N, C-alpha and C positions, 0 to 999 in steps of 0.2 A: 215535502212536495207540495208546492204553493197552492194547487186548486183541487187538492183531494179532500174530499168532503167526507166526514165521520158523521153517520147518521144520529149519534147522540149529541152533535152540536146544532142539530136543526131541530130536534124533538123538542126541547124546553120551549122554543119559540111559539109551537103550535100543537094545541092540545087535539084539535079536531082536523083532519085532512082537508075537510072542505072550507076551512077558515084559513087556509094558508095565506098570508100577507106578505111578501118578498120585502116590503119596505120595514117590517119588523127587525130583519137581519141586519146585523152590523155590517159596516163596509167592507171588510176584510172577506167576511164569509159570503157576501154577496157577489165580490170578485171572484171567488173560487168556485161558486154555484156557477156563476155565468159561464166560466171557461169548460166546467164540466158539461152544461148544457149545450154548448156550441159544438164540443165533439159527438155529442149523441144526437145532434140534430132536432133538439127539443127547446122548448120555452123553457124559462127558468122555473116557472110555476109546475110544468109536467114534470121536470126533472126533480123536484123537490117532493113530487108527489110519488115518483119511482122510488126514491130513497125511503119515503115514509113506509111504502108497501114492503119492500124488501126487510125493512127494520121490523116490521108486523110479521114477516114471515109468509106474507100472501103472494101468491103467482100474478103477475101482471095479466089482465085479461085481454084477449084480442083486440077487443072493442077499445080498451085504454092505452094499449100498446102503440108507440109510435114506430114508424118503419125501422126495420132491424138495424140495431146500432152496432158499429164497430166495438171489438173488444176493447176493454178499457186498458190503456197503456200502462206499463208498470212505472215509467216515469213521466208523469202528466204535466211536468214545468212547461210553460210557454217555450216554444223554441227560438231562441235568438239567433237570426242568421246573420253574420257579419260579412258574407262573401259578397263583395260589390259587384260581382257577375251577375247577381239576380236582378231581374227586371220585371216590374208590374206595369202593364197598361190599365189604368184606372179609368172606367167610362163612368160618368156621374149622371144619372138620370134627374128627372125634374120631380121634386117632393120636398117638403119640408125637412125631411131627414138628410138632405144633401149637405146640410151645414155641418153634419158628422163627418162627412166625407174630408173636410178639411183638417179635422184631428187625425183620420186615417192616413192622410199623406203624411203628416208629420212624424207620426208613430212608425210608419213604413221605413222614413227616411233614417229614424233613430237607431233602426236595425240595420242599416247599411244597403237597404233595398233601393235601387233607382226606380223612381215614379215617373210616368208621363201620364197627362190627364187628357180626356176627352170629355167635353160637356155639350150635353144635348141642348137644343134650342130651349126646352122647359127648364132644364137647370140653372140657365143663366138670368132665370128669374128670381131664383133664390140665391145664387152666390156668383161672384165674379171670376173671370178669367184671370183678372189680376192676383186675386188671392190663392187661388190654385197654382198660378206660375210662381208666384213668390214662395211658397212652401214647398214646391217639387222642384224648384231651380229649372225647370225645363219650359220650354213653350208650351202652351196649352192650344188643343186643337179644336175646331168647333164646325168648321165647314166643309161638306163634301166637295164643293165646288171651289176650294181655297186656290187660286191661280198659283202661289208659291208654292205649293205642296203637290198638287194633283198633277203638274207637268210632267212627274215620273211616278204617278199612280200612288199618290202619298198614301191612300187608305189601305192598299195592300202591303206596304212596307210597314205601317204601324201593327197590322194584323199578325206580321210574323217577327217583328223584332221585338220579342218579349219572350218571357217564361212562363206568364199566367195572365190572363184578362180578367179583372174583378170588375163586377158591375154594381156598384153601390151609390145610391140606392136603386134597385131593380124594380122599376114601377111596373104596374099592370100594363102599360103601353108597351114598355121594351120587352118584357117577357111574351107579350103576343106577337111582337114582330119576330123575336128569336125563334118561337116555335112554329111561325108560319114561313119563315125566310124572307121577310121584308126587308129592303134595303133602301130606304128612301133618304136617309141622312147619313151623316159619317159614322155615328154608333153603329147603327144597324148594319150598314156596308161592311164595317170591320168585323163584327160579330159573324156575317156570313161568310167573309173570305178567310178567317182563321182556321188554322189547324192547331193552333195552341189550346191548352185547357183552358175552360172558363169557369169561374166561380162567381155567383150571384148572391146577393143580399137583399130579398125583396122588402119592400115596404109600400104598405098602402093600407086604405081604410079597411077595417074587417069585413065589411059586406064584400068589397072588391075583393079580397082574399078569399074568401069562402065562395064565390059565385062560381058557378059550374064552368064558365069558360076559361077562368083562371086555373082551376083545377086540371082542367084538359090541357092547358099550356104546361102547366108545371110537370105534369105526367110525361109530355112530350119532351121536356128539357131533361128530364131525369133518366129518360130512355136514351137521348142523345150523349150522355156522359156529362152533362152540365153538374156541377158542383153546388149545392146549396147550403147556406148558413143563415137561420133565423127562418121567417121572423119570430119575434117575441110578441108576449102577451103585456098590454099596458095601456095606458091612456095615449089617444090621440091629439093630433094638433086641435081638431073640432071640439069644442067645448060639449062635455056629456057625452063624448064617444069613447069608448074602449073596448079591448078585445085583441085577437089574434092578427098583427100586422106591423107592429113597430120593427122598424130596422134594427137588426142585431147590433150591439154595443161595438165600436171600434176594435175593442181587445179581443172581443169574440171572432170578428172577422179576420184580424191579423193572426190569432191562434189557428182558424182553418186554413187561411194562405200559407203562413210559413211551415205548418205541417205538412201541407200537400208539396211545397218546393223542396222541404227536406227529404220527402221520400221519393220524389220523382225526378229531381234536377241534379243529383250527383252521384248516386250510387247504385245506377243500373248495373254496372259491371263490376261491383265491388266483389274482389277476392279471384276476379279472372285476368289472365295475362293476354296481351294481344301485341303482335309484331306488324307494324306499318313499315312499308317502303315508300319513297318520295323523291321527286326531282328527276332530273335527266341523269344519265351517265356520260362521261367523257372519256372517248377511245382514242389514245394518242396516235398521232401520225408521225410526228418527231416532237423534238422538245418544245416547239412552240405552236403546234397546230393538232387541232383534235377533230373527231366525228361526234356530233352532240345533235341535241333538238332544242325545241323552244320552251319546255315544260319550266315552269316557275316553282313548283313544289308546293303551292299555297294549298291545293285541294289535299295533298297528302298530309301536309302539317296540320292542316284544320282536323283532319280525322284524328291524327294523333293527341292533339288537344283537347277534343271532344270525348275522346275514350278516357283521357286522364281525369278529366272533370268528371267523368261517370264512375269513377273509383278504380279502373283497372291500371294494372302494371303494364307500362308501354314501353316498348323499345321502337324508336325510329330509325331506321336505316336509310340515310339520306345522300343522295349525291349533291353535286355543288350546286347551292342555292345562295340567294342574297336574302334569306329570312332568320330572323332569330329563332334558337331552338325553343320549342314550346315548352312552359312550364312543367314542372312534375313528369317529365319525360327522359328516359336513358336515351341520347342521340348519339348514334356511331355516324361519322362523316366517312364517305368512300367517293372515289373517282370514277372507276371503271366498273362494267358489269360483273367481271370475275371477282373483283373485290367486294361488290355488293352480294353475290351469292355466298362467298365466304362469311360475311357478316351474316347473312340471315341463317345460314347453318348452325352458326354459332349461338345463335340466339333461341333456337329451337330446343325443347318442345314449348308452345304455347297453345292457348285455347282458340284464339282467332289469328289469321293471317291477313292483312290487307295488303295488297300489292298494287299501289297506287303509283309507283315510280314509272317513268317513261324509259326503259331500258333501250338502250341502242341495240338494233337487231344485229349490227357487223361491226367487226372492229379490223383493223389493219393487221395482216397477218404476222408482218414483223415490221414492228415501229421503228424508225429511224434514229440511230444514236445522236446524230447531228442534224442541224437543221438542212433541210432540203433546199437545193439552190434552184432558183429558176431558171430554165433553159428556153432560149428563145424558140418558138414553135415546137417545142417538145413537151407537151404536158406529162406530169409523172404518172407513171402506172402504178397503181396502187392495188395489192392482192388483197381482198377481203376474205375473211373467214366468219361464221355465224357465232355471235355469242351465245351464251348459255341461256335457255329459257327459264327462268328463275320461278314464275309461276307455275309451269308445267312441272318442274322438278318437284318443288314442294308438293303440290296437289296429287302427285303418283307415289309419293313415298309411303313405304310399306310401314315403316316404324316412325314415331315423332310427326305424324301429319297433323295439324291442327285439326279441330272439330269442326271448323268453319274456314274455307278458305275463298277469299274473295279477290277477283281480278278487276283491272281496269281495262277498257276499250277505248281507245282515242280513234275516232273514224272520221271520214270527211264525207261518206256517202253510205247509203243503205245501212244506217247505224244500227238498228235491230237485228237485221239480217246476219250481218258481220259479226255481231256480239253472240248471237245463239250459235253460230258456227264455232266461234273462239269457247264458248263454254263447253261444248262437247269435246273439242280438240284438245283443249287444257286440262280438262278432268278437274276444274274448280267446282265449287258450288253457287256461288252467283258471279255474274259479271255486272259491273256498274259500267255502262256505255254513256258516251257524250259525242257531241259534234263538236269538232275542234277546227273546223273550217276557218278560215281569216276573218270571215265576215261576222263569225259570232263573238269574237274578242275572248273566249274562253282561257286560250294560251296566255298566262300572265296577267288575266283578267281577276275580278274579285267575284264574278258571277258565273253560275252553271247551270245547265240544264240537263239532268241526267235521265236514263231509263235503266231501272233495275231488272237484270234478266236473270230468272232463276228456272229451275226445271217445271215450274207450276205455271211460267208464263212471262209477260212483260208489265212492269209497273212504269208509265212515264210519270216523272214528277214534274211539278210546275217549276218555272225559272225562279232562282232564288240565290242568295249569296252563297259560297262555298262553306261558310261557316255553318249555315242552315242544312246544306246538304250533308256536311258530317254530323251533325246532331241527329238529324233523321235517321242517317244510316246506323249510328250508333244505337239508337232505339230500336231500330230493326234486328240489330245483332243481338241486343239484350232479349228481344222477343223470340228470336230462333233459339238460342240457348235455353231458354226457360222452357220452350216447347219440347226441346229434345231432352230435358232432365238436368240442364246445367244449372 
């Protein structure tokens, strides 16, 4: 295990705890100590002191102890993520440590992580957009009022189109903006607009780090759920300055980032099974005509893909769509509502059922065996009968009902009101409602604005891509299963 530290490996270097000098350690031991310190949120010196105290059989006193550390992992090797779906937005603050961020970009890319960079105005005093762009292979963003990106609210897209926002270096100024909600440049606007997890690597002069204002800001950020790695203790850029404030090394930051991504962006539904329906149904009138609707299946397919990414075993029952099958998903293709219901019943039981398909409400009572001929002045008379209600049928099952049944409501008026009525009528646990009026462009489009209706009330989600809606829904499903003992 590459970064596992044996106390006996450190003790020969230091006979007195107060005289620990990390520089005396060989490079391999320094590397392992750095990774262990990063996991525990300590400086390398404090980690070494903790190891020595434990070796001496001493209890770490509250005054000497860092904030409670997570239990040490059984396999502490750095996690290599090679899934090219992982995305990091790197915000580079202004400080001499910005040069380390170039190495950070390179190492993240080596691990298969896509990196976009945002440089603050101060950061551009230390590194160039050209160097960051060359290493990331992406355009570098700098200006909140960039006419090329802000015509479609570019800072909002940057805030959402990522799995993790990494701020390195996180200067005292950036931390203060984050803590107070300031948004006067691109970096701070992104940080205020995001719902994604944020990891920061502070870097500043030791006196700035220990200042009461910085300590207050840090406490606020921790309370808000921001993840912090470092800072470390050591010499500063200024001659004669040393102390706690050096930005964590790139390997430490990568360890923290990849550990988080591994834990949170792929296995939320590991061991769970999910059934998703998607797309329209086609109800034949005769061999060449049918009753259908404008559903593209994009939202249902995105949900199936997001659930599979989250580790679930997914069955997708879909009507006729012009979409590729999501990877890692068992796809069953059907045409009619009756065929969809039969496929759904065969796929049960599952932990979660998400019924996103736009099932036709009616079908022709008796479809013609031959093409109906047009008769001048005499439109055909079609006798319609009601299709089975798949959502209500599954929600009211006495045996084999999914633990969580989620329906969709495509409405054109009084969205929440109609969705609440549908929730009660169908017997489902949740309803995801959206406005499918022609002016919204939802039908067939790539974006959606949804309202999550539960028995506890209505949550109105912001406009976002259908993929992001799917990922947000998967997170909520995972939380609900966890709350109910899942």
